[in-house]
N, C-alpha and C positions, 0 to 999 in steps of 0.2 A: 480674506484672510489668505495668506499663501500657506501652500502646504508646504510641510516639512520633508524634505525627499529623503530623509534617513529611512522615516517609516514607511515610505513605498518601497525603496529597496531592500527594507529589511523584510517586507512583505513579498516581494521578490525571490529573495532567498530561500525563505519558507516553502515558498511555491517549488522552488529547484531542489529542495530537499524531498519534498513528497515525491516529485518527477525520480529522483535517483532511487527512492525507495520501490517505487513502481517498477522502475528498469531492473531492480535488481530480484523483485518476486516474478517478475517476467521469465529473466533467464535463468532464475533457478528451477521455475516450473517447466521450462523448455529442456533445462537439462537431465531433470528428472523423468523427463518421458524418454530420453537417450541412454537411460542406465542399462547396464548390462540385464540379459535375458533371466540370472539366477533371481533376481527382485519379479515378484509376480506382476504378470502384464496388468492386471485390474487393478493393484496398488499404483504402478507407475502411471497410469492412466488417470486417476481418480486424484492423485497428488498431484501430478503436474498441471492439470486443469484447476483444480482449486487454486494452486498456487498464480497461475496467469489470472483466473479470475480475479483474485484479492487485488494482484496487481493492477490490472484494469480500474478498481473499485477504488484502490488507493490514488492512482493518477487523476479520475473523474473527483474525488474529495479533495484533492489537492487544487485543483482546477477553482472548485466553488469556493473553498475556503480561500483563496487568493481574490477572487472576484467579490466576495463578501465584505474582506479586511478591506479592499479596495475601496469600495463603495464607503465603509466608516471612516478611512482615513481622509477620503476628499469632502465628504460631508460632516467633518468634526463630531462624530455619533462615535457612542459606545461599541467596543466589537464584542461579537458574543462568544463564549467559550465553544472551542471545538467538541462536537458530540462524535465524531467518528473513532478516537483515539481509542476509547473502551472496546469497540464491537472490533475494532481492527486488531485489538489484542488480544482478545479471545477468539478471532477466526486462525490468526497464527499459533497460539497455543492448541487450538482443536488440529489444525492441519498436520503440526509437528508431532502431536498424539498420535493420530491417523497413521502418517508416515511410519512412526517409529513401531506401532503396533503391525501395520502390514508388513513389515522388512522381518520382524521378529518372527511372524508365524509363517512367513514365507521361507523360513531359514531351517 
């Protein structure tokens, strides 16, 4: 059986979307680390580090998902549902809340 390349290309586009999200999180984290000094240093360091860490996690998750889907497509198997989306959403909500609270308390 020949693999339908449309599925492979769609899988690649999904991986690239994960990569763009990871890069956006990394750049945002690095930007937070460079915020002006009126934001408490502890807030900047933790918020920036958390965003960069989540960016790295998204990058790894995207690659693992791509690899898993690629095997399923080539093997004509069922694809598993993504498991990282819920924890990612929770992590971003918590980081956003931490950042907002830290900025409010620091003002």
